[in-house]
TILOGU-190000 format. One record per residue (C-alpha): residue in three letters; x, y, z. Coordinates in steps of 0.25 Angstrom, whole numbers, padded with zeros to 4 digits, always signed. Example, Ala and Ser with C-alpha at 12.3 -4.5 7.8 and 13.67 -1.06 7.14 Angstrom:
2
ALA+0049-0018+0031 SER+0055-0004+0029 
end
This chain:
395
UNK+0716-0088-0030 UNK+0706-0078-0023 UNK+0696-0070-0030 UNK+0690-0056-0031 UNK+0676-0051-0027 UNK+0669-0038-0024 UNK+0670-0032-0010 UNK+0655-0030-0010 UNK+0653-0045-0010 UNK+0654-0055+0002 UNK+0667-0060-0003 UNK+0679-0058+0005 UNK+0687-0053-0007 UNK+0688-0038-0009 UNK+0688-0031-0023 UNK+0703-0029-0027 UNK+0708-0015-0026 UNK+0713-0015-0041 UNK+0698-0017-0045 UNK+0693-0005-0037 UNK+0704+0005-0039 UNK+0699+0018-0046 UNK+0713+0024-0049 UNK+0723+0013-0054 UNK+0738+0017-0054 UNK+0744+0022-0067 UNK+0750+0010-0076 UNK+0760+0009-0086 UNK+0757+0007-0101 UNK+0761-0008-0099 UNK+0752-0010-0087 UNK+0741-0002-0095 UNK+0743-0012-0107 UNK+0742-0024-0098 UNK+0729-0019-0091 UNK+0723-0017-0104 UNK+0726-0031-0108 UNK+0721-0036-0095 UNK+0708-0028-0097 UNK+0706-0033-0112 UNK+0708-0048-0107 UNK+0699-0046-0095 UNK+0688-0039-0103 UNK+0687-0051-0112 UNK+0680-0058-0100 UNK+0685-0071-0106 UNK+0697-0074-0097 UNK+0709-0083-0100 UNK+0699-0093-0105 UNK+0695-0083-0116 UNK+0710-0082-0120 UNK+0711-0097-0121 UNK+0698-0098-0129 UNK+0704-0088-0139 UNK+0715-0098-0142 UNK+0727-0089-0138 UNK+0741-0096-0138 UNK+0748-0085-0130 UNK+0743-0079-0117 UNK+0741-0064-0116 UNK+0752-0055-0110 UNK+0743-0052-0098 UNK+0745-0067-0094 UNK+0760-0068-0096 UNK+0768-0069-0084 UNK+0783-0064-0083 UNK+0788-0078-0081 UNK+0785-0092-0086 UNK+0777-0101-0078 UNK+0777-0116-0076 UNK+0767-0126-0082 UNK+0758-0134-0073 UNK+0764-0148-0069 UNK+0763-0158-0058 UNK+0777-0161-0053 UNK+0779-0170-0041 UNK+0779-0158-0031 UNK+0764-0157-0034 UNK+0762-0168-0023 UNK+0768-0158-0013 UNK+0754-0151-0012 UNK+0747-0160-0001 UNK+0734-0167-0004 UNK+0726-0170+0009 UNK+0715-0180+0010 UNK+0704-0174+0018 UNK+0698-0188+0021 UNK+0710-0191+0030 UNK+0711-0190+0045 UNK+0708-0176+0049 UNK+0721-0174+0057 UNK+0729-0179+0045 UNK+0721-0170+0036 UNK+0723-0157+0044 UNK+0738-0160+0045 UNK+0740-0162+0030 UNK+0732-0149+0028 UNK+0740-0141+0038 UNK+0753-0146+0032 UNK+0749-0142+0018 UNK+0743-0129+0022 UNK+0756-0125+0030 UNK+0766-0130+0019 UNK+0759-0128+0005 UNK+0747-0120+0008 UNK+0740-0129-0002 UNK+0735-0143-0002 UNK+0725-0152-0009 UNK+0713-0160-0002 UNK+0706-0172-0007 UNK+0694-0180-0001 UNK+0688-0166+0003 UNK+0674-0170+0001 UNK+0671-0160-0010 UNK+0664-0168-0020 UNK+0672-0171-0033 UNK+0660-0168-0042 UNK+0658-0154-0035 UNK+0673-0151-0038 UNK+0671-0156-0053 UNK+0659-0148-0055 UNK+0664-0135-0050 UNK+0677-0136-0059 UNK+0669-0139-0071 UNK+0660-0128-0068 UNK+0672-0118-0068 UNK+0677-0124-0080 UNK+0664-0123-0087 UNK+0662-0108-0084 UNK+0676-0105-0089 UNK+0673-0113-0102 UNK+0660-0106-0104 UNK+0657-0097-0116 UNK+0664-0084-0117 UNK+0652-0076-0115 UNK+0648-0084-0103 UNK+0661-0081-0096 UNK+0662-0067-0100 UNK+0649-0064-0093 UNK+0655-0068-0080 UNK+0669-0062-0081 UNK+0671-0051-0071 UNK+0681-0048-0060 UNK+0671-0042-0049 UNK+0664-0052-0040 UNK+0652-0044-0035 UNK+0643-0056-0037 UNK+0653-0066-0032 UNK+0657-0071-0046 UNK+0669-0067-0055 UNK+0676-0073-0067 UNK+0689-0067-0073 UNK+0703-0069-0076 UNK+0713-0067-0064 UNK+0708-0060-0052 UNK+0721-0052-0053 UNK+0721-0049-0068 UNK+0723-0034-0066 UNK+0734-0036-0055 UNK+0743-0047-0060 UNK+0755-0045-0068 UNK+0750-0056-0077 UNK+0737-0063-0078 UNK+0734-0078-0075 UNK+0728-0088-0085 UNK+0715-0091-0078 UNK+0700-0087-0077 UNK+0693-0087-0063 UNK+0679-0088-0058 UNK+0677-0082-0045 UNK+0665-0085-0036 UNK+0662-0079-0022 UNK+0657-0091-0013 UNK+0656-0085+0001 UNK+0652-0080+0010 UNK+0642-0077+0000 UNK+0641-0084-0013 UNK+0642-0077-0027 UNK+0629-0073-0033 UNK+0625-0087-0040 UNK+0620-0080-0052 UNK+0633-0074-0054 UNK+0640-0087-0055 UNK+0639-0094-0069 UNK+0629-0105-0069 UNK+0640-0115-0074 UNK+0647-0112-0060 UNK+0636-0109-0051 UNK+0632-0122-0045 UNK+0646-0127-0045 UNK+0651-0115-0037 UNK+0641-0116-0027 UNK+0643-0131-0025 UNK+0658-0129-0024 UNK+0657-0118-0014 UNK+0649-0127-0005 UNK+0659-0138-0006 UNK+0671-0129-0004 UNK+0665-0122+0008 UNK+0662-0136+0015 UNK+0676-0141+0012 UNK+0683-0127+0016 UNK+0676-0128+0030 UNK+0683-0142+0032 UNK+0696-0137+0026 UNK+0696-0125+0035 UNK+0694-0134+0047 UNK+0706-0143+0043 UNK+0715-0130+0041 UNK+0711-0125+0055 UNK+0714-0138+0062 UNK+0727-0138+0055 UNK+0730-0125+0062 UNK+0725-0130+0075 UNK+0714-0120+0076 UNK+0698-0122+0077 UNK+0694-0129+0064 UNK+0683-0118+0062 UNK+0693-0107+0063 UNK+0694-0103+0049 UNK+0679-0105+0047 UNK+0676-0096+0058 UNK+0685-0085+0052 UNK+0675-0086+0039 UNK+0687-0092+0031 UNK+0677-0101+0024 UNK+0667-0091+0020 UNK+0674-0081+0010 UNK+0674-0091-0002 UNK+0678-0087-0016 UNK+0679-0097-0028 UNK+0690-0094-0039 UNK+0688-0104-0051 UNK+0700-0103-0060 UNK+0700-0108-0075 UNK+0714-0110-0081 UNK+0713-0112-0096 UNK+0725-0117-0104 UNK+0736-0107-0106 UNK+0743-0106-0119 UNK+0756-0101-0112 UNK+0755-0107-0098 UNK+0770-0103-0094 UNK+0767-0089-0096 UNK+0756-0086-0087 UNK+0750-0092-0074 UNK+0736-0098-0070 UNK+0736-0091-0056 UNK+0747-0083-0051 UNK+0754-0087-0038 UNK+0747-0082-0025 UNK+0742-0087-0012 UNK+0727-0086-0009 UNK+0723-0075+0001 UNK+0712-0082+0008 UNK+0710-0094+0018 UNK+0709-0107+0009 UNK+0708-0110-0005 UNK+0700-0123-0010 UNK+0704-0126-0024 UNK+0698-0136-0034 UNK+0707-0138-0046 UNK+0705-0147-0058 UNK+0716-0156-0063 UNK+0723-0147-0073 UNK+0733-0141-0062 UNK+0742-0129-0061 UNK+0741-0125-0047 UNK+0754-0123-0040 UNK+0758-0120-0025 UNK+0771-0113-0021 UNK+0779-0121-0011 UNK+0793-0118-0007 UNK+0796-0111-0020 UNK+0790-0122-0029 UNK+0777-0122-0036 UNK+0770-0135-0033 UNK+0758-0140-0042 UNK+0745-0143-0035 UNK+0742-0155-0043 UNK+0727-0157-0045 UNK+0721-0169-0037 UNK+0708-0174-0042 UNK+0697-0170-0031 UNK+0707-0162-0023 UNK+0705-0148-0018 UNK+0717-0139-0017 UNK+0718-0130-0004 UNK+0727-0118-0002 UNK+0729-0109+0010 UNK+0727-0094+0008 UNK+0734-0082+0014 UNK+0723-0080+0025 UNK+0724-0094+0030 UNK+0739-0093+0031 UNK+0737-0080+0039 UNK+0726-0086+0048 UNK+0735-0098+0050 UNK+0747-0089+0054 UNK+0755-0096+0043 UNK+0752-0110+0047 UNK+0746-0112+0034 UNK+0752-0106+0021 UNK+0745-0099+0009 UNK+0750-0107-0003 UNK+0755-0099-0015 UNK+0750-0105-0028 UNK+0748-0102-0043 UNK+0742-0109-0055 UNK+0749-0111-0068 UNK+0743-0108-0081 UNK+0736-0120-0087 UNK+0744-0126-0099 UNK+0733-0137-0101 UNK+0722-0137-0111 UNK+0712-0140-0099 UNK+0709-0128-0091 UNK+0712-0128-0076 UNK+0701-0125-0066 UNK+0703-0123-0052 UNK+0692-0118-0041 UNK+0697-0111-0029 UNK+0688-0107-0017 UNK+0695-0097-0008 UNK+0690-0098+0007 UNK+0692-0085+0014 UNK+0686-0077+0025 UNK+0673-0070+0023 UNK+0676-0061+0035 UNK+0683-0050+0027 UNK+0685-0040+0038 UNK+0689-0050+0049 UNK+0703-0050+0053 UNK+0712-0062+0049 UNK+0726-0066+0054 UNK+0732-0078+0061 UNK+0723-0086+0070 UNK+0726-0083+0085 UNK+0727-0098+0087 UNK+0739-0098+0078 UNK+0747-0087+0084 UNK+0756-0089+0096 UNK+0769-0083+0101 UNK+0776-0093+0094 UNK+0769-0090+0081 UNK+0764-0076+0081 UNK+0754-0071+0070 UNK+0761-0069+0057 UNK+0750-0060+0051 UNK+0741-0048+0056 UNK+0726-0048+0055 UNK+0719-0042+0043 UNK+0706-0043+0036 UNK+0703-0052+0025 UNK+0697-0041+0017 UNK+0710-0033+0018 UNK+0718-0046+0014 UNK+0710-0049+0002 UNK+0710-0034-0003 UNK+0725-0034-0003 UNK+0726-0048-0010 UNK+0717-0043-0021 UNK+0726-0031-0024 UNK+0737-0039-0029 UNK+0739-0049-0040 UNK+0739-0064-0037 UNK+0754-0066-0038 UNK+0759-0061-0024 UNK+0772-0058-0030 UNK+0767-0044-0034 UNK+0758-0038-0024 UNK+0751-0026-0028 UNK+0743-0024-0015 UNK+0747-0017-0002 UNK+0758-0026+0002 UNK+0767-0018+0011 UNK+0777-0029+0016 UNK+0782-0041+0009 UNK+0773-0052+0014 UNK+0763-0043+0021 UNK+0751-0035+0019 UNK+0745-0023+0026 UNK+0732-0026+0034 UNK+0721-0017+0037 UNK+0727-0013+0050 UNK+0740-0009+0043 UNK+0748-0021+0048 UNK+0755-0030+0039 UNK+0750-0044+0037 UNK+0759-0055+0033 UNK+0752-0062+0021 UNK+0761-0073+0018 UNK+0775-0080+0022 UNK+0777-0081+0007 UNK+0784-0069-0001 
end
């Protein structure tokens, strides 16, 4: 899931419009009542973890979804999400990644050379911060990220029809790291260490992705696609009514690539041919998913994978740490690579700026079924030049 940050910072993400509007539209009494509930919850600055600590047995109405949701399980279909051993022959690895990226938009990798102890340290640091004393967490709770750090419940809390059962730490990693003294001490060293490992791994991964497309291995790096890094560390505490809410609403990531580290609790699902497939946790593995920008750059050779996270029914909280790899060049034009366009396969998308793309993404709730931004044609979005950009083959 992508994150928010101030447009005055070096991050590639702009401030969402709903946070800067000076004249909100009139709302009904029901909407006003809901907004009041949202504000009361948000102003506790304790997040979902605070509700669990209070011993609630039913979830607040702002978290209730209109339909029942399944509980996490691991059916045999979970094996359909490919697992690639990066220590294998390079040609075979590239083909496995290309196949998974074009079919599912998701895959897991093992033997990636990221040290297990580094992975364990960052997971425990995120867990430790979320389980800190109330006054410690309240001191960091905020939605703006001018200093590069944020901690809150739901990026789209004030946009979504129903809130999701998780709290999130957000850290700007690149092109300029967040102010170190803005990052809680319990997380600081681990975040810096994790960024160093993910950047090194991400460069190797992008080379493999490029080779799978048949283009220069450095192509994505040359387009600054490794530089705009943002970390979103999610904490999913036990939910007393997990079939009435969701951990993370269904969505596709808007950027280039997402590198996800998840613990062993489970709950991540990927939509494939109308069926939700569990991404079963594999010890030591990293989960990789394709974002919308890479789908566009690849001219639909790779697919952006729609995914969600179910509410956690287990006593052990779930921790996952996503690093979004995005362009740092916000004002450059992006579209299908010329190398991938031919008379037989013309460009499926028009060019647009990354800044415009992200601005429109953050004016809607995560669940793409209810878009509140400037969508003019189903499956398309108006670019800065007024032309329509096809965003996804999914509708």
